[in-house]
N, C-alpha and C positions, 0 to 999 in steps of 0.2 A: 610752260618751261625751257630753254635759260632765259628767254627774252624779257619775260616779264612782262610782255601784250596782257593787255587783257579784254576778251571781246566776250561773243555772247556765241552759243549753239544754237544756229538755227535749223537744222534737221540733222538726221544719221541716215544712214540707209547701209544696212546687212546682204549682200548678192543681191543690193541693188532693188533691196521693199526698203522699207519705210520700216523704221524701228523705234523705242524711246528710250531701251537700255546697250550702250555698249559699255565690255568689258576686258579687259587684258585679256588677252591673245587674240579678241575678233578683228574682221578683218572688214573695216568699217572706213564709208566715204561720210565727210565731216563739212557741212557748211557751218562757215561762219560768220558771225556779224561784226564789224569792231576791228576784226585784224585783216591787214595788206598783205593779200598771199604773195607776195614778195617776202615776207618776213616768217611763213612756213619754211621752214628746212630741216632736211635729215635731224635728226636727234633731239628733234622738240618735240614735248610733253605737255599733253592736257593737262592741265589740274584747276582744282576751285579757287580761287585767287586766296578764301580765307588757308588755303588747307596748301600752299605751294612746294612743290616734290625737291625735295633740297637736293643740290647740285654737287656730283661725284667730283671729287681732284685725283683719286684712285681708285682705278678699274683694273681686280685680277679673276684671273678665268684659264679654266684648263681646257683643250681641244683634243678632242679626240678624233685622226684623221684615220677613216678605213679607205683599203680601196683605190688609194690616189695614183694617175696616171701622168701627173705631172707633179717636180719638185716642189714644193712649198719654201718658197723663199721672204725672206723680211721684204712688207710690200706689199705682197701677192694678195688679193682677192677673194675673200673667201664667202660661200652662202651657205646659210643651214639649211639641211633641208628636214624636213615634213614626220613629226614623231607619230 
């Protein structure tokens, strides 16, 4: 989602080792069948076609910035540190 493309998961790999399950927060490589790679984009979410993920119209968050070396301005790119 949100593209609505339907495909099949052919394989999953976690840390370059085959696995059967991927959970939220796992960093996995997913091999898909039936979905063109050019349609896979940042922000896309894999889900079961019978239980689609709702598309948000509004997203609100609070950001705590520690030890900032450069100014944080509108349009700045940020990345999260692992917990």
